[in-house]
C-alpha positions in Angstrom: 37.5 -23.9 2.3 35.2 -21.8 0.1 36.2 -18.3 -0.4 33.5 -16.0 -1.5 33.7 -12.4 -2.7 30.7 -10.2 -2.3 29.8 -6.9 -3.9 26.6 -4.8 -4.2 26.6 -2.6 -7.3 24.5 0.3 -8.9 21.8 2.2 -6.9 21.0 1.0 -3.5 17.7 -0.5 -2.4 16.0 -2.4 0.2 16.9 -6.1 1.0 20.3 -6.1 -0.4 21.5 -6.8 3.3 18.9 -9.5 3.6 20.0 -11.0 0.5 23.7 -11.1 1.4 22.8 -12.6 4.8 20.8 -15.2 3.1 23.9 -16.3 1.3 26.2 -16.1 4.3 23.7 -17.9 6.8 23.3 -20.7 4.4 26.9 -21.2 3.7 27.8 -21.1 7.5 25.0 -23.4 8.4 26.2 -25.9 5.7 30.1 -25.7 6.3 32.1 -24.0 9.0 35.0 -23.7 6.4 34.2 -20.5 4.5 35.7 -17.0 4.2 33.6 -13.9 2.9 35.4 -11.2 1.2 33.2 -8.1 1.0 34.3 -5.8 -1.9 33.5 -2.0 -1.1 31.5 0.4 -3.2 30.7 -2.1 -6.0 32.9 -2.9 -8.7 35.1 0.0 -7.6 36.1 -2.2 -4.8 36.8 -5.3 -7.0 38.8 -2.9 -9.6 41.0 -1.5 -6.8 41.3 -4.3 -4.4 39.3 -2.4 -1.3 37.8 -5.0 0.7 37.2 -6.4 4.2 36.9 -9.6 5.5 33.6 -10.5 6.8 32.5 -12.9 9.6 28.8 -14.3 10.6 28.7 -11.3 13.1 28.6 -8.9 10.3 25.4 -10.4 9.2 23.7 -10.4 12.3 20.7 -8.0 12.9 20.9 -6.5 9.0 17.9 -8.4 8.0 15.4 -5.2 8.5 18.4 -2.7 7.6 18.0 -0.9 4.2 20.8 0.2 1.9 24.1 -2.0 2.0 26.6 -2.8 4.3 29.3 -2.9 1.7 28.5 0.4 0.1 27.6 0.8 -3.6 28.5 2.9 -6.7 27.8 3.0 -10.3 30.4 2.0 -12.7 28.8 2.0 -16.3 29.2 -1.0 -18.3 30.1 1.0 -21.2 33.3 2.1 -19.8 34.3 -1.2 -18.4 36.7 -1.8 -21.3 38.4 1.6 -21.0 41.1 2.3 -18.9 40.8 4.5 -15.7 42.5 7.9 -15.4 45.7 6.1 -14.6 45.6 3.8 -17.4 44.5 0.8 -15.3 42.8 -1.8 -17.2 39.5 -2.3 -15.2 38.8 -5.8 -16.3 42.0 -7.2 -15.7 42.3 -5.7 -12.4 39.3 -7.2 -11.3 40.3 -10.7 -12.5 43.7 -10.2 -10.7 42.4 -9.4 -7.6 39.9 -12.4 -7.8 42.9 -14.6 -8.2 45.0 -13.0 -5.9 42.6 -13.9 -3.1 42.0 -17.2 -4.5 38.2 -16.8 -4.5 36.0 -19.9 -5.7 33.2 -17.3 -6.7 32.0 -13.7 -6.9 28.3 -13.1 -5.6 27.1 -9.9 -7.3 24.1 -8.1 -6.4 22.6 -5.7 -8.8 20.4 -4.4 -11.7 20.7 -4.3 -15.4 24.2 -2.7 -15.8 25.6 -4.7 -13.0 24.5 -8.0 -14.7 26.2 -6.8 -18.1 29.5 -6.7 -16.1 28.8 -9.7 -14.2 28.2 -11.6 -17.5 31.7 -10.1 -18.9 33.3 -11.4 -16.0 31.9 -14.7 -16.5 33.0 -14.7 -20.0 36.4 -13.8 -18.8 36.5 -17.2 -16.9 35.4 -16.0 -13.3 32.8 -18.1 -11.2 29.9 -15.7 -10.7 26.3 -16.0 -9.2 24.2 -13.1 -9.1 20.9 -12.0 -7.2 18.5 -9.4 -8.9 18.3 -6.0 -7.2 16.4 -3.3 -8.5 13.2 -1.1 -7.6 12.6 -1.0 -11.4 11.6 -4.7 -11.5 13.2 -4.7 -15.1 15.5 -7.5 -15.2 14.9 -10.2 -17.5 14.3 -13.9 -16.5 12.7 -13.2 -13.3 9.0 -12.3 -12.2 10.3 -10.3 -9.6 13.3 -8.3 -8.3 14.0 -7.6 -4.5 13.6 -3.8 -3.5 10.5 -3.6 -6.1 7.9 -4.5 -3.5 9.2 -2.2 -1.0 9.4 0.7 -3.4 5.9 0.2 -4.3 4.8 0.5 -0.8 6.5 3.6 -0.3 5.3 5.2 -3.5 1.9 4.0 -2.8 2.0 5.6 0.7 3.0 8.9 -1.0 0.0 8.8 -3.4 -2.3 7.8 -0.5 -1.3 10.8 1.3 -1.7 13.3 -1.7 -5.3 12.1 -1.9 -6.5 14.1 1.1 -4.9 17.3 0.2 -5.7 16.9 -3.4 -9.4 16.6 -2.7 -9.4 19.4 0.1 -8.0 21.7 -2.3 -9.6 20.5 -5.7 -6.4 20.3 -7.5 -4.4 18.4 -9.9 -1.6 16.6 -8.1 1.3 14.8 -10.0 3.4 12.1 -8.1 6.7 11.5 -10.1 7.9 8.1 -9.3 11.2 6.5 -10.3 11.7 4.6 -13.6 13.7 6.0 -16.4 13.1 3.4 -19.0 10.3 1.0 -17.6 7.1 1.6 -16.0 6.4 -1.2 -13.5 7.0 0.8 -10.3 4.7 3.5 -11.4 2.0 1.1 -12.9 2.0 -0.7 -9.6 2.0 2.2 -7.0 -0.4 4.1 -9.2 -3.0 1.2 -9.4 -2.6 0.6 -5.6 -3.0 4.3 -4.9 -5.8 4.9 -6.9 -4.1 7.1 -9.6 -6.6 8.6 -12.1 -3.8 9.0 -14.9 -0.7 6.6 -15.2 1.9 7.8 -17.4 4.8 5.3 -18.1 7.7 5.3 -20.7 6.4 2.3 -22.7 3.2 4.1 -23.7 3.9 7.6 -25.2 1.2 10.1 -24.0 -0.9 12.6 -25.9 -1.3 15.7 -23.7 -4.8 16.3 -25.1 -5.6 12.9 -23.9 -4.5 13.5 -20.4 -6.5 16.9 -20.5 -9.6 15.1 -21.7 -9.4 12.7 -18.7 -9.1 15.4 -16.3 -11.9 17.4 -17.7 -14.1 14.2 -17.8 -13.5 13.9 -14.1 -14.6 17.4 -13.4 -17.8 16.7 -15.6 -18.6 14.1 -13.3 -18.2 16.2 -10.1 -14.5 14.9 -9.0 -12.8 17.9 -7.3 -9.4 16.5 -8.0 -7.2 14.4 -10.3 -3.9 12.5 -9.4 -1.5 11.4 -12.0 1.3 9.0 -11.3 4.1 10.0 -13.9 7.4 7.8 -14.3 10.4 10.0 -14.4 11.1 8.6 -17.8 7.4 9.1 -19.3 7.5 10.6 -22.8 5.1 12.4 -25.0 4.3 11.1 -28.5 5.9 14.1 -30.0 9.0 13.3 -28.1 8.9 9.8 -28.8 8.9 10.5 -32.6 12.2 12.3 -32.2 15.6 10.6 -32.8 17.6 9.8 -29.6 20.0 12.8 -30.3 17.2 15.1 -31.0 15.5 14.0 -27.7 18.5 14.3 -25.7 19.2 18.0 -26.9 15.6 18.8 -26.0 16.1 17.6 -22.5 19.4 19.7 -22.2 17.6 22.7 -23.2 14.3 22.1 -21.2 13.2 24.8 -18.8 11.6 22.0 -16.9 13.6 20.0 -14.1 11.8 16.7 -15.0 8.9 15.5 -17.2 6.4 15.9 -14.5 6.8 19.7 -14.4 6.4 19.9 -18.2 3.4 17.8 -17.9 2.1 20.0 -15.2 2.8 23.3 -17.1 1.0 21.8 -20.2 -2.1 20.9 -18.0 -2.3 24.3 -16.2 -2.0 26.1 -19.7 -4.8 24.1 -21.1 -7.1 23.9 -18.1 -6.4 26.7 -15.9 -6.5 24.1 -13.0 -3.8 24.4 -10.1 -1.4 21.6 -10.6 1.2 20.6 -7.9 4.1 18.4 -8.5 5.4 16.0 -5.7 8.8 13.9 -6.3 9.4 11.4 -3.4 12.7 10.5 -5.1 15.4 8.5 -3.3 12.9 7.8 -0.5 11.5 5.1 -2.5 15.0 3.4 -2.3 15.3 3.9 1.3 14.0 2.6 4.7 13.7 -0.9 5.9 12.7 -3.6 3.6 9.0 -4.7 3.7 8.1 -8.2 4.8 7.8 -9.6 1.4 11.3 -8.4 0.3 12.8 -9.8 3.5 11.4 -13.3 2.9 11.9 -12.9 -1.0 15.8 -11.9 -0.6 16.2 -14.5 1.9 15.2 -17.3 -0.3 17.1 -16.0 -3.3 20.4 -15.7 -1.0 19.8 -19.2 0.2 19.5 -20.6 -3.2 22.6 -18.7 -4.4 24.5 -20.4 -1.6 23.2 -23.8 -2.6 24.6 -23.1 -6.3 27.9 -22.1 -4.9 28.1 -25.3 -2.7 27.3 -27.4 -5.9 29.7 -25.7 -8.0 27.1 -24.2 -10.3 28.2 -20.8 -11.5 27.2 -18.3 -14.2 23.6 -18.2 -13.2 21.4 -15.3 -11.7 18.8 -16.6 -9.1 15.3 -15.5 -9.9 11.6 -16.4 -9.6 9.2 -17.5 -11.6 5.6 -18.6 -11.0 6.6 -18.4 -7.2 9.3 -21.0 -7.4 13.2 -20.0 -7.2 14.8 -20.8 -10.4 18.3 -20.2 -11.8 18.8 -18.3 -15.2 21.8 -18.4 -17.2 23.6 -15.0 -17.1 24.3 -14.7 -20.8 20.3 -14.9 -21.0 19.7 -11.9 -18.7 22.5 -9.6 -19.5 21.6 -6.7 -21.7 17.8 -7.4 -21.8 15.2 -5.2 -20.1 11.8 -6.4 -19.0 9.4 -3.9 -20.3 5.8 -3.2 -19.5 4.0 -4.4 -22.8 1.3 -1.9 -23.8 -1.0 -4.9 -24.3 -0.3 -6.5 -21.1 -3.4 -7.7 -19.2 -2.5 -5.5 -16.2 -2.8 -2.5 -18.5 -6.0 -3.6 -19.9 -7.3 -4.4 -16.4 -6.4 -1.0 -15.4 -8.3 0.7 -18.3 -11.3 -1.1 -17.4 -11.0 0.4 -14.0 -10.9 3.8 -15.6 -7.5 4.6 -15.6 -6.1 6.5 -18.4 -2.7 6.2 -19.9 -2.8 9.3 -22.0 -3.1 7.0 -25.2 
């Protein structure tokens, strides 16, 4: 008998259900002796013992369903070692619930913060296998995370829709795309959607360079300009500030996000009409695209294979189109950033895209 605990942690995204389905279907097809315990709302469920028994029927018909049937929540890694409001030791509580249910393994689906906690549990002696979920595609050790391609498709569709209204009115449009620390989503959606300017966290922008790119398009007869701006994009001036000073600036800023500040500066320097579109959580929602359905299913199947062979302490990822296993200690705490010297950046620049640098 294999007893498996499952949880989804952090922000939701497409294909979480597909990945869990991949694990369970593979386990069930390999052995009839398996029990699945689904912890509700991420690590909170594991901490407080909130779970429900799941059967194969729970995973029927969910391949195309977005979100997560288990619910999710954010439980910051930096607070894991701090007692809760009632003095409960969270780490000890998770361990006790694991042992109380006599689990053989925890299957944890999540992003960067989730993997830090998963590695902590591994260090505490629990058997853990993880799956890389995030629309940001910023997890170290894997070429791709599930949810990313679906989010790229949605963000690209937004930019596609903006093209017609931007050209009709001859305006500057900014599409703000998710990504606080890394720019993979903005970069890919911006290129796919034909954005003229792409601003990402890894390449601090000079607003004068942005304005110069807009003016150059105007000189060449283009009636509009579209900017794809990551929510974590940062100017060269702000990048030079200390973390403390930058945080203080954000707290006192009159703008709801960086896109509105960029819009105000462009309007001030060019006199052009500027509009901001923020698709927000739409990028996390809806059905997973076919790529993510296949990818998540493959990851889930390989995770089950590790469990059946008793190999724990790994994240299942992909490298050079082959599914791989990566030690959790090599993943936790590392971000896969966009390098300013990456070939994709150089190719985008050759296409005429400005990064404001």
